[in-house]
All heavy atoms as an XYZ file, in Angstrom:
942
protein
N     -10.830    -41.954    -35.187
C     -10.743    -41.220    -33.931
C     -11.952    -40.286    -33.799
O     -12.270    -39.553    -34.726
C      -9.460    -40.406    -33.932
C      -9.036    -39.954    -32.585
S      -7.367    -39.303    -32.678
C      -6.731    -39.971    -31.205
N     -12.642    -40.318    -32.661
C     -13.832    -39.484    -32.516
C     -13.494    -37.998    -32.377
O     -12.423    -37.630    -31.908
C     -14.477    -40.016    -31.232
C     -13.383    -40.678    -30.492
C     -12.417    -41.173    -31.499
N     -14.444    -37.203    -32.814
C     -14.279    -35.756    -32.754
C     -14.531    -35.277    -31.324
O     -15.501    -35.675    -30.684
C     -15.285    -35.111    -33.712
C     -15.308    -33.616    -33.657
C     -16.297    -33.087    -34.688
N     -16.466    -31.663    -34.465
C     -17.591    -31.029    -34.666
N     -18.649    -31.689    -35.063
N     -17.664    -29.739    -34.457
N     -13.669    -34.384    -30.834
C     -13.815    -33.860    -29.472
C     -14.319    -32.432    -29.545
O     -13.703    -31.575    -30.179
C     -12.463    -33.901    -28.716
C     -12.608    -33.287    -27.348
C     -11.962    -35.317    -28.628
N     -15.443    -32.198    -28.934
C     -15.972    -30.838    -28.858
C     -15.763    -30.349    -27.425
O     -16.067    -31.043    -26.472
C     -17.459    -30.836    -29.213
C     -17.708    -31.194    -30.664
C     -19.172    -31.283    -30.970
C     -19.834    -29.928    -30.905
N     -21.260    -29.973    -31.237
N     -15.224    -29.173    -27.300
C     -14.890    -28.657    -25.970
C     -15.888    -27.585    -25.533
O     -15.493    -26.576    -24.951
C     -13.481    -28.069    -25.993
C     -12.434    -29.082    -26.360
C     -11.076    -28.434    -26.450
N     -10.121    -29.325    -27.082
C      -9.323    -30.134    -26.403
N      -9.374    -30.174    -25.106
N      -8.479    -30.900    -27.045
N     -17.128    -27.818    -25.811
C     -18.153    -26.811    -25.542
C     -18.205    -26.319    -24.114
O     -18.032    -25.138    -23.839
N     -18.440    -27.221    -23.162
C     -18.666    -26.760    -21.786
C     -17.398    -26.217    -21.153
O     -17.437    -25.199    -20.462
C     -19.209    -27.908    -20.916
O     -18.326    -29.018    -21.001
C     -20.577    -28.328    -21.387
N     -16.254    -26.868    -21.393
C     -14.990    -26.389    -20.808
C     -14.675    -24.984    -21.304
O     -14.340    -24.093    -20.530
C     -13.837    -27.336    -21.169
C     -13.897    -28.663    -20.474
C     -13.485    -28.505    -19.030
C     -13.381    -29.858    -18.382
N     -13.186    -29.765    -16.949
N     -14.772    -24.822    -22.608
C     -14.486    -23.504    -23.196
C     -15.458    -22.458    -22.708
O     -15.074    -21.316    -22.420
N     -16.706    -22.856    -22.595
C     -17.738    -21.931    -22.128
C     -17.438    -21.465    -20.710
O     -17.536    -20.277    -20.396
C     -19.099    -22.624    -22.199
C     -20.251    -21.722    -21.888
N     -20.599    -20.669    -22.713
C     -21.119    -21.693    -20.856
C     -21.640    -20.042    -22.184
N     -21.967    -20.651    -21.048
N     -17.030    -22.397    -19.859
C     -16.706    -22.035    -18.468
C     -15.488    -21.119    -18.419
O     -15.447    -20.162    -17.648
C     -16.451    -23.286    -17.623
C     -17.690    -24.083    -17.358
N     -18.808    -23.533    -16.771
C     -17.992    -25.378    -17.587
C     -19.744    -24.461    -16.658
N     -19.272    -25.604    -17.147
N     -14.508    -21.416    -19.247
C     -13.290    -20.609    -19.279
C     -13.623    -19.182    -19.722
O     -13.148    -18.212    -19.141
C     -12.277    -21.247    -20.213
C     -10.870    -20.708    -20.037
C      -9.859    -21.426    -20.919
N      -9.878    -22.867    -20.756
C     -10.093    -23.742    -21.733
N     -10.318    -23.313    -22.967
N     -10.088    -25.038    -21.511
N     -14.451    -19.072    -20.757
C     -14.847    -17.752    -21.257
C     -15.655    -16.999    -20.201
O     -15.442    -15.800    -19.994
C     -15.657    -17.893    -22.545
C     -14.817    -18.239    -23.741
N     -15.174    -17.905    -25.026
C     -13.628    -18.883    -23.855
C     -14.258    -18.341    -25.872
N     -13.314    -18.939    -25.174
N     -16.573    -17.713    -19.560
C     -17.409    -17.063    -18.541
C     -16.562    -16.500    -17.398
O     -16.831    -15.417    -16.881
C     -18.430    -18.062    -17.975
C     -19.750    -18.063    -18.736
C     -20.740    -19.047    -18.159
C     -21.208    -18.632    -16.790
N     -22.299    -19.504    -16.290
N     -15.520    -17.245    -17.033
C     -14.647    -16.819    -15.937
C     -13.963    -15.492    -16.289
O     -13.917    -14.564    -15.479
C     -13.596    -17.901    -15.669
C     -12.698    -17.623    -14.496
C     -11.844    -18.820    -14.141
C     -10.792    -19.077    -15.189
N      -9.855    -20.147    -14.843
N     -13.470    -15.399    -17.529
C     -12.795    -14.181    -17.973
C     -13.793    -13.032    -18.098
O     -13.530    -11.908    -17.661
C     -12.075    -14.413    -19.327
C     -10.951    -15.424    -19.162
C     -11.558    -13.108    -19.907
C      -9.796    -14.981    -18.310
N     -14.963    -13.304    -18.695
C     -15.957    -12.250    -18.890
C     -16.485    -11.733    -17.552
O     -16.813    -10.554    -17.422
C     -17.106    -12.754    -19.771
C     -16.715    -12.985    -21.238
C     -17.841    -13.669    -21.991
C     -16.324    -11.684    -21.909
N     -16.529    -12.596    -16.555
C     -16.946    -12.152    -15.228
C     -15.919    -11.181    -14.649
O     -16.272    -10.173    -14.028
C     -17.116    -13.360    -14.306
C     -17.671    -13.001    -12.951
C     -17.863    -14.240    -12.092
C     -18.375    -13.836    -10.721
N     -18.468    -14.991     -9.816
N     -14.632    -11.465    -14.869
C     -13.577    -10.578    -14.380
C     -13.548     -9.255    -15.140
O     -13.064     -8.249    -14.623
C     -12.209    -11.265    -14.506
C     -11.927    -12.401    -13.535
C     -10.643    -13.121    -13.916
C     -11.833    -11.886    -12.118
N     -14.067     -9.267    -16.380
C     -14.046     -8.061    -17.219
C     -15.232     -7.151    -16.948
O     -15.395     -6.131    -17.612
C     -14.026     -8.460    -18.688
N     -16.041     -7.497    -15.968
C     -17.213     -6.702    -15.639
C     -16.787     -5.280    -15.283
O     -15.800     -5.086    -14.583
C     -17.879     -7.328    -14.415
C     -19.374     -7.332    -14.449
C     -19.883     -8.276    -13.394
C     -21.050     -7.654    -12.686
N     -21.554     -8.489    -11.622
N     -17.518     -4.301    -15.786
C     -17.199     -2.917    -15.468
C     -16.415     -2.224    -16.563
O     -16.265     -1.009    -16.539
N     -15.889     -2.973    -17.520
C     -15.196     -2.351    -18.643
C     -16.216     -1.890    -19.667
O     -17.388     -2.259    -19.612
C     -14.203     -3.339    -19.269
C     -13.044     -3.626    -18.347
O     -12.417     -2.709    -17.833
N     -12.764     -4.888    -18.126
N     -15.743     -1.100    -20.641
C     -16.650     -0.481    -21.598
C     -16.602     -1.212    -22.931
O     -15.534     -1.618    -23.381
C     -16.260      1.006    -21.792
C     -17.158      1.666    -22.812
C     -16.335      1.736    -20.470
N     -17.757     -1.358    -23.555
C     -17.844     -1.894    -24.909
C     -17.394     -3.335    -25.017
O     -17.690     -4.174    -24.179
N     -16.629     -3.611    -26.095
C     -16.176     -4.971    -26.368
C     -15.247     -5.510    -25.301
O     -15.093     -6.716    -25.163
N     -14.663     -4.620    -24.530
C     -13.740     -5.065    -23.486
C     -14.451     -5.896    -22.421
O     -13.805     -6.589    -21.659
C     -13.061     -3.860    -22.828
C     -12.077     -3.199    -23.737
C     -11.490     -1.973    -23.063
N     -10.353     -1.479    -23.803
C      -9.110     -1.897    -23.625
N      -8.854     -2.826    -22.731
N      -8.126     -1.397    -24.324
N     -15.746     -5.796    -22.362
C     -16.464     -6.649    -21.407
C     -17.338     -7.687    -22.087
O     -17.756     -8.637    -21.434
C     -17.301     -5.805    -20.445
C     -18.613     -5.347    -21.001
C     -19.573     -4.960    -19.899
N     -20.769     -4.410    -20.484
C     -21.004     -3.120    -20.625
N     -20.129     -2.249    -20.202
N     -22.107     -2.707    -21.185
N     -17.583     -7.524    -23.398
C     -18.517     -8.425    -24.073
C     -17.834     -9.449    -24.970
O     -18.346    -10.553    -25.150
C     -19.491     -7.606    -24.930
C     -20.422     -6.741    -24.108
C     -21.317     -5.920    -25.012
C     -22.186     -4.993    -24.189
N     -22.951     -4.079    -25.022
N     -16.691     -9.085    -25.550
C     -16.011     -9.958    -26.497
C     -14.847    -10.647    -25.799
O     -14.028     -9.998    -25.150
C     -15.499     -9.156    -27.701
C     -16.568     -8.315    -28.410
C     -15.935     -7.461    -29.487
C     -17.636     -9.220    -29.012
N     -14.757    -11.950    -25.958
C     -13.807    -12.738    -25.181
C     -12.367    -12.291    -25.383
O     -11.631    -12.097    -24.424
C     -13.950    -14.231    -25.502
C     -12.884    -15.057    -24.827
C     -12.897    -15.245    -23.449
C     -11.829    -15.601    -25.552
C     -11.911    -15.969    -22.816
C     -10.845    -16.324    -24.921
C     -10.885    -16.507    -23.558
O      -9.901    -17.208    -22.930
N     -11.938    -12.132    -26.638
C     -10.529    -11.803    -26.884
C     -10.147    -10.469    -26.240
O      -9.116    -10.361    -25.579
C     -10.252    -11.723    -28.383
C     -10.077    -13.062    -29.021
C      -9.615    -12.882    -30.450
N      -9.708    -14.139    -31.175
C      -9.462    -14.254    -32.470
N      -9.112    -13.204    -33.183
N      -9.553    -15.426    -33.055
N     -10.972     -9.473    -26.481
C     -10.681     -8.158    -25.893
C     -10.746     -8.214    -24.371
O      -9.932     -7.625    -23.669
C     -11.673     -7.116    -26.415
C     -11.425     -6.713    -27.848
C     -12.385     -5.627    -28.292
O     -12.835     -4.822    -27.495
N     -12.690     -5.626    -29.585
N     -11.720     -8.939    -23.873
C     -11.882     -9.058    -22.424
C     -10.666     -9.741    -21.808
O     -10.178     -9.323    -20.756
C     -13.149     -9.829    -22.095
N     -10.178    -10.766    -22.458
C      -9.019    -11.486    -21.920
C      -7.794    -10.573    -21.835
O      -7.082    -10.551    -20.832
C      -8.701    -12.707    -22.770
C      -7.674    -13.614    -22.086
C      -7.230    -14.747    -22.963
N      -6.396    -14.205    -24.027
C      -6.385    -14.642    -25.284
N      -7.179    -15.629    -25.645
N      -5.600    -14.104    -26.184
N      -7.555     -9.796    -22.888
C      -6.422     -8.868    -22.885
C      -6.565     -7.855    -21.756
O      -5.610     -7.571    -21.023
C      -6.329     -8.137    -24.225
C      -5.890     -9.020    -25.375
C      -6.003     -8.331    -26.725
O      -6.308     -7.122    -26.766
O      -5.779     -9.014    -27.740
N      -7.764     -7.332    -21.603
C      -8.018     -6.334    -20.569
C      -7.827     -6.921    -19.175
O      -7.200     -6.308    -18.313
C      -9.464     -5.808    -20.697
O      -9.653     -5.302    -22.012
C      -9.742     -4.712    -19.701
N      -8.352     -8.098    -18.966
C      -8.267     -8.746    -17.653
C      -6.807     -9.063    -17.315
O      -6.355     -8.815    -16.192
C      -9.134    -10.025    -17.616
C      -8.787    -10.891    -16.428
C     -10.606     -9.645    -17.592
N      -6.064     -9.599    -18.292
C      -4.657     -9.927    -18.037
C      -3.877     -8.670    -17.664
O      -3.081     -8.671    -16.729
C      -4.032    -10.598    -19.265
C      -4.460    -12.038    -19.428
C      -3.946    -12.683    -20.710
O      -3.215    -12.008    -21.488
O      -4.272    -13.853    -20.933
N      -4.109     -7.591    -18.391
C      -3.407     -6.339    -18.106
C      -3.822     -5.811    -16.737
O      -2.989     -5.344    -15.951
C      -3.730     -5.318    -19.192
C      -2.860     -4.089    -19.128
C      -2.601     -3.571    -20.530
C      -1.178     -3.121    -20.627
N      -0.686     -2.993    -21.962
N      -5.124     -5.901    -16.445
C      -5.616     -5.435    -15.152
C      -5.028     -6.210    -13.991
O      -4.653     -5.631    -12.965
N      -4.922     -7.525    -14.140
C      -4.343     -8.342    -13.083
C      -2.855     -8.034    -12.901
O      -2.335     -8.053    -11.784
C      -4.551     -9.830    -13.381
C      -6.005    -10.317    -13.292
C      -6.114    -11.748    -13.791
C      -6.539    -10.204    -11.890
N      -2.174     -7.735    -14.019
C      -0.762     -7.354    -13.937
C      -0.611     -6.055    -13.158
O       0.250     -5.939    -12.275
C      -0.176     -7.181    -15.354
O      -0.371     -8.380    -16.085
C       1.292     -6.835    -15.310
N      -1.451     -5.072    -13.475
C      -1.409     -3.793    -12.759
C      -1.729     -3.994    -11.284
O      -1.107     -3.386    -10.415
C      -2.410     -2.807    -13.355
C      -2.023     -2.240    -14.690
C      -2.997     -1.932    -15.635
C      -0.696     -1.987    -15.021
C      -2.662     -1.390    -16.860
C      -0.350     -1.456    -16.249
C      -1.337     -1.157    -17.165
O      -0.999     -0.617    -18.375
N      -2.710     -4.831    -11.000
C      -3.112     -5.060     -9.611
C      -1.966     -5.650     -8.806
O      -1.690     -5.229     -7.680
C      -4.334     -5.974     -9.555
N      -1.268     -6.623     -9.399
C      -0.131     -7.262     -8.719
C       0.963     -6.234     -8.455
O       1.487     -6.125     -7.351
C       0.409     -8.398     -9.586
C       1.626     -9.071     -9.014
C       1.504    -10.041     -8.030
C       2.902     -8.736     -9.442
C       2.614    -10.665     -7.494
C       4.019     -9.355     -8.918
C       3.865    -10.322     -7.941
O       4.970    -10.922     -7.410
N       1.284     -5.452     -9.488
C       2.338     -4.445     -9.362
C       1.966     -3.392     -8.323
O       2.768     -3.034     -7.466
C       2.556     -3.771    -10.718
C       3.624     -2.688    -10.708
C       3.527     -1.812    -11.941
N       2.339     -0.982    -11.897
C       1.900     -0.256    -12.920
N       2.539     -0.279    -14.070
N       0.820      0.484    -12.804
N       0.727     -2.917     -8.395
C       0.335     -1.790     -7.557
C       0.084     -2.172     -6.108
O       0.071     -1.302     -5.241
C      -0.881     -1.087     -8.162
C      -0.519     -0.370     -9.465
O       0.686     -0.080     -9.645
O      -1.405     -0.105    -10.276
N      -0.071     -3.458     -5.817
C      -0.116     -3.860     -4.409
C       1.223     -3.578     -3.760
O       1.287     -3.236     -2.576
C      -0.480     -5.341     -4.279
C      -1.961     -5.607     -4.415
C      -2.330     -6.976     -3.915
N      -1.765     -8.055     -4.718
C      -2.318     -8.538     -5.823
N      -3.451     -8.038     -6.276
N      -1.741     -9.533     -6.475
N       2.289     -3.695     -4.505
C       3.617     -3.384     -3.981
C       3.857     -1.878     -3.955
O       4.461     -1.354     -3.026
C       4.691     -4.093     -4.807
C       4.857     -5.524     -4.366
C       4.758     -6.532     -5.476
N       4.606     -7.870     -4.922
C       3.443     -8.456     -4.685
N       2.305     -7.825     -4.955
N       3.380     -9.649     -4.178
N       3.395     -1.183     -4.997
C       3.567      0.271     -5.072
C       2.833      0.949     -3.914
O       3.342      1.915     -3.338
C       3.066      0.803     -6.435
C       3.035      2.316     -6.454
C       3.939      0.274     -7.557
N       1.662      0.427     -3.566
C       0.883      1.016     -2.473
C       1.676      1.001     -1.164
O       1.652      1.972     -0.402
C      -0.436      0.263     -2.295
C      -1.310      0.832     -1.199
C      -2.643      0.132     -1.134
N      -2.480     -1.314     -1.115
C      -3.402     -2.168     -1.537
N      -4.544     -1.735     -2.020
N      -3.193     -3.466     -1.475
N       2.397     -0.080     -0.921
C       3.217     -0.167      0.292
C       4.283      0.923      0.291
O       4.538      1.565      1.306
C       3.869     -1.543      0.395
C       2.871     -2.656      0.661
C       3.509     -4.015      0.467
C       2.549     -5.162      0.692
N       1.338     -5.148     -0.095
N       4.915      1.154     -0.878
C       5.926      2.198     -1.008
C       5.333      3.573     -0.742
O       5.922      4.400     -0.052
C       6.474      2.207     -2.439
C       7.782      1.485     -2.603
C       8.185      1.528     -4.046
N       7.800      0.276     -4.672
C       7.626      0.094     -5.965
N       7.786      1.096     -6.809
N       7.293     -1.075     -6.436
N       4.163      3.823     -1.339
C       3.545      5.138     -1.218
C       3.128      5.425      0.214
O       3.276      6.552      0.695
C       2.347      5.245     -2.164
C       2.766      5.338     -3.618
C       1.587      5.319     -4.570
O       0.444      5.051     -4.128
O       1.814      5.560     -5.769
N       2.611      4.413      0.903
C       2.222      4.622      2.295
C       3.440      4.903      3.165
O       3.406      5.771      4.028
C       1.427      3.437      2.847
C      -0.043      3.623      2.709
C      -0.763      2.879      1.789
C      -0.721      4.544      3.487
C      -2.126      3.064      1.647
C      -2.089      4.743      3.353
C      -2.788      3.991      2.439
N       4.533      4.181      2.928
C       5.756      4.430      3.706
C       6.225      5.872      3.490
O       6.607      6.555      4.436
C       6.841      3.435      3.326
C       8.078      3.553      4.212
C       9.117      2.513      3.840
N      10.386      2.762      4.473
C      10.808      2.127      5.559
N      10.059      1.220      6.134
N      11.981      2.406      6.076
N       6.179      6.359      2.242
C       6.559      7.741      1.948
C       5.668      8.721      2.689
O       6.142      9.718      3.248
C       6.452      8.031      0.448
O       7.248      7.157     -0.279
N       4.370      8.450      2.689
C       3.415      9.322      3.379
C       3.714      9.378      4.875
O       3.724     10.448      5.483
C       1.992      8.817      3.149
C       0.878      9.547      3.906
C       0.748     10.975      3.400
C      -0.431      8.804      3.763
N       3.981      8.200      5.471
C       4.288      8.163      6.902
C       5.538      8.974      7.199
O       5.594      9.723      8.175
C       4.480      6.725      7.374
C       3.272      5.869      7.232
C       1.964      6.271      7.263
C       3.241      4.460      7.014
N       1.128      5.194      7.076
C       1.884      4.070      6.922
C       4.227      3.490      6.880
C       1.496      2.755      6.720
C       3.847      2.181      6.674
C       2.491      1.820      6.593
N       6.553      8.863      6.344
C       7.801      9.586      6.561
C       7.574     11.088      6.481
O       8.104     11.855      7.292
C       8.880      9.100      5.564
C       9.323      7.690      5.948
C      10.073     10.042      5.530
C      10.222      7.003      4.949
N       6.761     11.534      5.521
C       6.446     12.965      5.393
C       5.745     13.464      6.650
O       6.081     14.527      7.191
C       5.571     13.216      4.142
C       4.991     14.609      4.151
C       6.378     12.978      2.882
N       4.783     12.704      7.154
C       4.051     13.111      8.356
C       4.958     13.149      9.577
O       4.879     14.075     10.390
C       2.885     12.154      8.608
C       1.759     12.344      7.628
C       0.643     11.362      7.878
N      -0.485     11.631      6.999
C      -1.558     10.866      6.915
N      -1.653      9.775      7.652
N      -2.541     11.172      6.101
N       5.812     12.137      9.713
C       6.723     12.084     10.858
C       7.694     13.259     10.798
O       7.970     13.911     11.811
C       7.491     10.742     10.891
C       6.526      9.592     11.160
C       8.586     10.770     11.941
C       7.114      8.227     10.881
N       8.210     13.548      9.612
C       9.163     14.637      9.445
C       8.525     15.974      9.823
O       9.137     16.781     10.527
C       9.674     14.676      8.005
C      10.836     15.625      7.822
O      11.573     15.912      8.762
N      11.002     16.113      6.617
N       7.289     16.196      9.375
C       6.598     17.449      9.690
C       6.417     17.593     11.200
O       6.668     18.659     11.772
C       5.252     17.496      8.981
N       6.002     16.516     11.856
C       5.783     16.559     13.301
C       7.113     16.692     14.048
O       7.200     17.394     15.060
C       5.045     15.308     13.759
N       8.149     16.033     13.543
C       9.455     16.086     14.195
C      10.026     17.503     14.135
O      10.623     17.986     15.106
C      10.418     15.110     13.536
N       9.813     18.184     13.030
C      10.327     19.547     12.896
C       9.626     20.504     13.854
O      10.232     21.472     14.314
C      10.215     20.019     11.448
C      11.258     19.341     10.580
C      11.216     19.775      9.140
N      12.125     18.970      8.334
C      13.422     19.238      8.168
N      13.965     20.269      8.778
N      14.162     18.457      7.415
N       8.371     20.244     14.160
C       7.676     21.057     15.169
C       8.296     20.850     16.547
O       8.179     21.714     17.418
C       6.183     20.702     15.207
C       5.364     21.087     13.977
C       3.940     20.561     14.109
C       5.364     22.589     13.784
N       8.940     19.711     16.746
C       9.592     19.391     18.022
C      11.075     19.750     18.008
O      11.804     19.425     18.954
C       9.432     17.904     18.335
S       7.726     17.394     18.500
N      11.536     20.363     16.920
C      12.933     20.792     16.855
C      13.900     19.709     16.405
O      15.090     19.786     16.694
N      13.410     18.696     15.721
C      14.249     17.611     15.206
C      13.991     17.436     13.716
O      12.961     17.863     13.201
C      13.896     16.280     15.894
C      14.263     16.088     17.345
C      13.582     14.835     17.878
C      15.763     15.946     17.503
N      14.930     16.778     13.046
C      14.651     16.348     11.679
C      14.204     14.889     11.754
O      14.355     14.239     12.793
C      15.901     16.449     10.778
O      16.888     15.565     11.274
C      16.429     17.862     10.710
N      13.715     14.379     10.639
C      13.260     12.992     10.592
C      14.393     12.041     10.938
O      14.242     11.131     11.757
C      12.698     12.679      9.195
C      12.447     11.219      8.962
C      11.328     10.600      9.489
C      13.341     10.450      8.231
C      11.103      9.245      9.292
C      13.126      9.110      8.017
C      12.010      8.505      8.556
O      11.800      7.169      8.354
N      15.561     12.275     10.321
C      16.678     11.347     10.530
C      17.170     11.394     11.976
O      17.522     10.353     12.547
C      17.823     11.647      9.562
O      18.311     12.950      9.762
N      17.183     12.584     12.572
C      17.594     12.696     13.984
C      16.612     11.953     14.883
O      17.021     11.264     15.826
C      17.667     14.167     14.406
C      18.803     14.933     13.776
C      18.672     16.430     13.992
O      17.596     16.936     14.331
N      19.767     17.147     13.772
N      15.327     12.096     14.578
C      14.297     11.418     15.377
C      14.456      9.905     15.298
O      14.498      9.221     16.326
C      12.900     11.817     14.888
C      11.735     11.108     15.578
C      11.483     11.716     16.944
C      10.497     11.146     14.729
N      14.583      9.377     14.079
C      14.676      7.934     13.901
C      15.963      7.401     14.537
O      15.948      6.368     15.211
C      14.603      7.562     12.395
C      14.909      6.097     12.174
C      13.214      7.885     11.856
N      17.055      8.140     14.380
C      18.320      7.707     14.980
C      18.229      7.718     16.504
O      18.676      6.781     17.170
C      19.463      8.606     14.511
C      20.783      8.248     15.127
N      21.472      7.121     14.759
C      21.504      8.846     16.103
C      22.588      7.044     15.480
N      22.630      8.085     16.305
N      17.622      8.778     17.051
C      17.468      8.879     18.503
C      16.610      7.763     19.069
O      16.925      7.193     20.121
N      15.526      7.426     18.374
C      14.648      6.345     18.827
C      15.368      5.002     18.755
O      15.221      4.158     19.640
C      13.365      6.301     17.994
C      12.389      7.461     18.210
C      11.225      7.348     17.241
C      11.900      7.510     19.637
N      16.155      4.826     17.709
C      16.900      3.577     17.556
C      17.939      3.437     18.669
O      18.092      2.369     19.263
C      17.575      3.557     16.190
C      17.958      2.194     15.695
C      18.447      2.236     14.254
O      18.926      3.263     13.777
N      18.316      1.119     13.569
N      18.606      4.541     18.988
C      19.623      4.518     20.032
C      18.996      4.274     21.411
O      19.580      3.621     22.272
C      20.392      5.833     20.036
N      17.764      4.808     21.592
C      17.076      4.639     22.872
C      16.417      3.264     22.984
O      15.898      2.909     24.040
C      16.033      5.736     23.044
N      16.408      2.513     21.887
C      15.817      1.183     21.905
C      14.300      1.179     21.848
O      13.644      0.241     22.297
N      13.742      2.243     21.274
C      12.278      2.337     21.141
C      11.879      1.632     19.840
O      12.314      2.026     18.758
C      11.812      3.809     21.117
C      10.311      3.893     20.915
C      12.229      4.508     22.397
N      11.063      0.605     19.948
C      10.667     -0.175     18.773
C       9.316      0.234     18.221
O       8.395     -0.574     18.193
N       9.201      1.473     17.775
C       7.944      1.963     17.199
C       8.165      2.119     15.700
O       9.107      2.788     15.279
C       7.535      3.322     17.815
C       6.212      3.791     17.254
C       7.453      3.215     19.321
N       7.294      1.499     14.901
C       7.487      1.597     13.456
C       6.929      2.907     12.905
O       6.275      3.672     13.610
C       6.892      0.383     12.736
C       5.382      0.269     12.901
O       4.781      1.136     13.546
O       4.820     -0.702     12.374
N       7.208      3.154     11.628
C       6.832      4.434     11.012
C       5.326      4.609     10.939
O       4.828      5.724     11.076
C       7.462      4.522      9.620
C       8.941      4.798      9.694
C       9.665      4.421      8.407
N      11.087      4.661      8.528
C      11.936      3.822      9.124
N      11.491      2.690      9.649
N      13.214      4.112      9.203
N       4.610      3.531     10.731
C       3.144      3.622     10.654
C       2.585      4.123     11.980
O       1.728      5.016     12.018
C       2.562      2.251     10.315
C       1.067      2.224     10.172
C       0.593      0.828      9.798
C      -0.904      0.751      9.665
N      -1.354     -0.607      9.303
N       3.079      3.563     13.072
C       2.593      3.962     14.400
C       3.029      5.386     14.730
O       2.259      6.159     15.311
C       3.105      2.989     15.461
C       2.464      1.611     15.370
S       3.228      0.379     16.424
C       2.958      1.045     18.038
N       4.262      5.750     14.368
C       4.746      7.109     14.624
C       3.902      8.138     13.877
O       3.555      9.183     14.428
C       6.204      7.239     14.188
C       7.264      6.822     15.187
C       8.640      6.871     14.551
C       7.228      7.693     16.426
N       3.588      7.846     12.612
C       2.790      8.776     11.807
C       1.397      8.926     12.391
O       0.851     10.032     12.459
C       2.708      8.290     10.362
N       0.813      7.814     12.846
C      -0.511      7.858     13.459
C      -0.470      8.675     14.744
O      -1.365      9.473     15.015
C      -0.997      6.438     13.739
C      -2.471      6.391     14.075
O      -3.258      6.995     13.315
O      -2.822      5.775     15.091
N       0.583      8.502     15.510
C       0.770      9.251     16.751
C       0.902     10.741     16.446
O       0.321     11.581     17.142
C       2.026      8.739     17.461
C       2.179      8.995     18.942
C       1.045      8.321     19.712
C       3.512      8.457     19.426
N       1.656     11.071     15.399
C       1.867     12.472     15.021
C       0.556     13.150     14.636
O       0.331     14.315     14.968
C       2.859     12.557     13.869
N      -0.318     12.410     13.966
C      -1.574     12.997     13.500
C      -2.617     13.050     14.617
O      -3.282     14.064     14.820
C      -2.132     12.191     12.294
C      -3.530     12.632     11.926
C      -1.204     12.336     11.107
N      -2.767     11.960     15.369
C      -3.863     11.856     16.345
C      -3.510     12.325     17.749
O      -4.397     12.713     18.503
C      -4.340     10.405     16.422
C      -4.964      9.920     15.130
C      -5.303      8.449     15.239
N      -5.616      7.879     13.950
C      -6.854      7.618     13.539
N      -7.871      7.876     14.310
N      -7.059      7.092     12.353
N      -2.225     12.259     18.119
C      -1.842     12.593     19.495
C      -0.523     13.364     19.495
O       0.536     12.803     19.802
C      -1.716     11.291     20.310
C      -1.405     11.553     21.780
O      -1.605     12.689     22.236
O      -0.941     10.615     22.449
N      -0.564     14.657     19.161
C       0.670     15.445     19.090
C       1.433     15.492     20.419
O       2.665     15.501     20.419
C       0.189     16.847     18.697
C      -1.130     16.628     18.042
C      -1.729     15.436     18.720
N       0.709     15.498     21.552
C       1.384     15.534     22.854
C       2.186     14.245     23.070
O       3.326     14.292     23.556
C       0.362     15.715     23.969
N       1.594     13.122     22.709
C       2.295     11.837     22.816
C       3.510     11.795     21.902
O       4.563     11.261     22.271
N       3.368     12.381     20.710
C       4.497     12.406     19.776
C       5.631     13.256     20.338
O       6.806     12.925     20.168
C       4.063     12.946     18.406
C       5.144     12.855     17.373
C       5.338     11.688     16.660
C       5.986     13.930     17.118
C       6.345     11.579     15.713
C       6.992     13.835     16.173
C       7.168     12.662     15.477
N       5.281     14.354     21.031
C       6.319     15.201     21.627
C       7.096     14.439     22.698
O       8.306     14.619     22.842
C       5.702     16.475     22.217
C       5.403     17.512     21.152
C       4.998     18.841     21.748
O       4.459     18.896     22.849
N       5.246     19.901     21.003
N       6.404     13.593     23.437
C       7.097     12.768     24.432
C       8.079     11.814     23.748
O       9.215     11.643     24.208
C       6.092     11.962     25.261
C       5.313     12.782     26.265
C       4.374     11.938     27.081
O       4.706     10.756     27.358
O       3.323     12.452     27.455
N       7.629     11.216     22.655
C       8.504     10.311     21.904
C       9.700     11.080     21.352
O      10.839     10.605     21.389
C       7.716      9.605     20.774
C       8.636      8.822     19.862
C       6.646      8.701     21.351
N       9.442     12.300     20.862
C      10.526     13.135     20.344
C      11.493     13.498     21.454
O      12.710     13.558     21.249
C       9.962     14.397     19.692
N      10.961     13.723     22.652
C      11.819     14.005     23.807
C      12.730     12.835     24.126
O      13.912     13.022     24.452
N      12.195     11.642     24.012
C      13.011     10.425     24.231
C      14.118     10.365     23.182
O      15.267     10.065     23.479
C      12.140      9.152     24.188
C      11.202      9.126     25.385
C      13.002      7.907     24.140
C      10.137      8.053     25.305
N      13.750     10.707     21.930
C      14.737     10.680     20.843
C      15.820     11.735     21.056
O      16.979     11.522     20.709
C      14.046     10.884     19.511
N      15.441     12.866     21.622
C      16.422     13.938     21.899
C      17.366     13.530     23.025
O      18.457     14.056     23.138
C      15.696     15.220     22.312
C      15.249     16.085     21.175
C      14.660     17.370     21.722
C      14.148     18.271     20.625
N      13.520     19.474     21.170
N      16.900     12.624     23.866
C      17.722     12.204     24.993
C      17.327     12.886     26.280
O      18.038     12.836     27.273
N      16.132     13.519     26.265
C      15.667     14.238     27.455
C      15.028     13.312     28.462
O      14.849     13.678     29.620
C      14.683     15.354     27.062
C      15.241     16.424     26.131
C      14.156     17.431     25.789
C      16.427     17.138     26.753
N      14.621     12.127     27.999
C      14.001     11.129     28.862
C      12.822     11.683     29.663
O      12.906     11.924     30.853
C      15.025     10.537     29.852
C      16.145      9.821     29.189
C      15.676      8.481     28.710
N      16.800      7.791     28.060
C      16.636      6.788     27.276
N      15.458      6.317     27.033
N      17.669      6.195     26.729
N      11.729     11.927     28.957
C      10.518     12.409     29.642
C       9.993     11.324     30.567
O      10.053     10.141     30.281
C       9.450     12.778     28.612
N       9.486     11.750     31.710
C       8.983     10.800     32.690
C       7.717     10.219     32.179
O       7.321      9.163     32.172
C       8.740     11.499     34.011
């Protein structure tokens, strides 16, 4: 049976990992074994934190909406309940943006949530 040397395949596989390990310090970017461990851990963190980022942004939006709602004499839960009852389909991202960039517009939305029905 002939001997099989896996030179080019292995070389390509190593190069792929070492390319992903760019930016790490010392052996973590130069030595294949260390680089592979680092890259695998990094990819795991990246996958996890893409989901965590969504959670953190939602929390931030809620904090901003709550702060703006309290200036209008409402709590966050009262505002969201009022908007839901009024059939206003504005998500938290848009509400938070409105609270930061257009306080007058947010007050109108808060008025709708209160049941005042601003014109």
